[in-house]
N, C-alpha and C positions, 0 to 999 in steps of 0.2 A: 441815300441810295438812288441812283438815277439809272432808269431801265427802259429799254426798247422791247416791246412785245410783238411777235410776230405769229401769225397763225393763218390757215386759209378760212374762208367763209364755211361756217359750219363746225368749226374746231372747238368753239366754246370760248374763243380768245376774250371776247367782250365779258363774259362771266367771270373768267379767271382773274381778268383785270381789275374787276370790282371787288375780288376776294383779297388780291394782293394790296389794292388802295385800303381796304379797311385794316388789314393785318398791320401794315407798315405806316399807316397814317400818311400816305402821301397822294396828292392828287393825281387823278386818272385824266390824262389830257388826249383828247380825240381832236385830229385835225379839222374835221368836219365843223365841230364847235368854234375852233379858233377862227375859222372862215366866218361863221356866223356872228360872232362876237365884235370882229373888226368891221365887218359890213353894217352891223346895226349901230355901231358906235361912231361910224364915219371916220375912221382913221385914215390917214394917207395910204396905207398898205391894203386897208379894206376897200377904198375906193379904187385902187389899180385892180384888186382881185375881182371886184364886181364888175368891171369893164370887160375882162375876159370871159367872166361866168355868163354875162349877158349875151356875149357873141356865141356862146356855147364851145368856147376853146377851155383847154386846161391851163390852170394857174402857173405861170412858170416858176421853178425853183427859187429863182431869184427874189420873188414876192413870198412865196409859202415859207422858207427856210427863216428869213427875219422875223415873220409873224411866230414861229414856233420858239426862236430864241427869246424874243420880247416875252412870252409866255412863261418859259421856264426861268426867266429871271425875277418874276414875281414873288412877293414874300412867301405865299404859300408854298412855293418850291424850295425854300431854303433847305428843308430837310431830305429834300428828294422829290422825284417825279416818276410817272410812268406814261410814256408815250406810246400812242396806239395809232395806227394808220399812215404812218410814215417812218421810214422812206419805203416806197413801193417798188423800186427798182434800182440797179446797180448804181446808175448814174446819179441818183438822188441820195443814195447811201455814201458815195464818194463825197458829194458836196457837203452833205450834213456833217459828216466826219471833220472835214476841213473848217467847216464852220465853228464845230465845238472846240477843236484845237485852238483856232485863232481866238476865241472867247474865253479859253482857260477853262472851260467846263467838262468834268470828267464823265464818261459814260462807264458805269460800274458793271451793268449785266445786259445782256441781249437773250431774251427768253424766246424760245421756239417751240410753239405747241406742233408737234408731229403727228400728222394724220394723211393717210394716202387719199389720192383724188377722188376714187370712187366713194370711200365712206362719207367724205366730206359732202359730196353730191346728195349722197342718200339722205344725210342728216337735213339737208336744207329742204330737200323735196318732201322729207317725211314730217315736217312740223305741221301740227294741227292746232289750230287757235279755238279756245273755248269761248263761246259766246257771252258767258257769264263773267269771265274774268280771263282776258289775253295772258296774265301773268301765270295762269295754271299751265305748267309744262307739259305738253304731250307731243310724242314723236313715235311714229309707226316704227321706225328704225334702230330705236334705242330702248333696249329691254328695261332700263330703270325708270324710264317715265313713258311707257308705251299705253297707250289709251285702253281703259277696260273694255269690257263686253257686256252688254246686258240684252237680254232677249235677242240675240244674234245680231246686234247692233252696236257699233263703236261709240263708247261714251267719255266723257272727261274722266281721267284717273283721279282727279281731285274732288270734284264736286258732282260727277255723275251726270251732267248735261249731255244731252245727245245733240246739242248743236255745236259740233266740230266743223271747222272750215279751213280751207288753205289760201294763203296769199298768193295772189297772181304771179309776183315776181319770184315766188319759190319754186313755181312749176315752170319757169321760162327756162328751159335746158339751155338754149342758146346764150343767153345772158349768164348763166352759171358757168357755163363753158368758156365764156370769155374771160370772166373774172378769174377763174382757176387757171387759165391758160396764162395769165400775166404771173399769178401768184407761183406756179410750179416751174417756172421757166428759170433755169439754172445758168442761163449765159447772160441773159440781161435783166430778167425779172426780179420778183421778189426774193426768191430762193438764192439768187446771185447776190442780192443785198445781204441776205443772212452770211452767206459764205464768205463774204468781204469783211463781215466783223469778227469771223472765227479766227483770223489772224491778228487781231487788234484788241479784243477785250474777251472776258469769260462769257461763253455762249451756254446757256442752260437748255438742254434738250428735255422735253417732257412728253412722254408718250399720250396722245389725245384719244387713244381708244377707250381706256375705262371710262367709268362714270365720272360726272363732275366732282363727288367728294374724293375719290382716289386721286384723280388729276391735281387737284388742289392741295392735297396733302403731300404729293410728291414734289410739286413746285415749291410749296412754303418751306419744304424740307431741304431743298437744294440753295433756296435764296437765304437761309437763317444761318 
């Protein structure tokens, strides 16, 4: 089962990707990890990518796509893979599709976690980190994981710690707006890429508004 997964920042895409990985025993492949592995191993593609990154430029698709193809041809991908983080726009979707066809690699599903822009923004800005354990989920905008309250103060819903904080980048509205501007662009952005695949493979739409459990149950049901 070969899958592309899409969802805006704040949609829980990473969480759902991990659930799909565990359920179907396929590697969850993230483009950022592919870049780091190629650079650390000193591959030819990694050296080319590093030159662009060091200059602060975007790595061209002519380097990124071969890296991805090399990764999904590895032995652990023989029974399937879940690719997260690419393509990010229409041009990349077209190039990726052509590359897959050329290599004879079938794309089985495209998963789209659907969430409106304002809710996505709220979820990013609502994250609260617990000083005891960053893996304790707390978010002031998600009822299921909303921090508790003790003596009029917000505390971690898992351990009760009153040391909750925010990440600086989670509060950067301009940066969030820029990322979402690319994602929600239906002409050339990420949603344009999703629409491109709708004419070519089965696209599974999942409502990202409910809680993690409800979303994962819906997604796994549609994939099974």
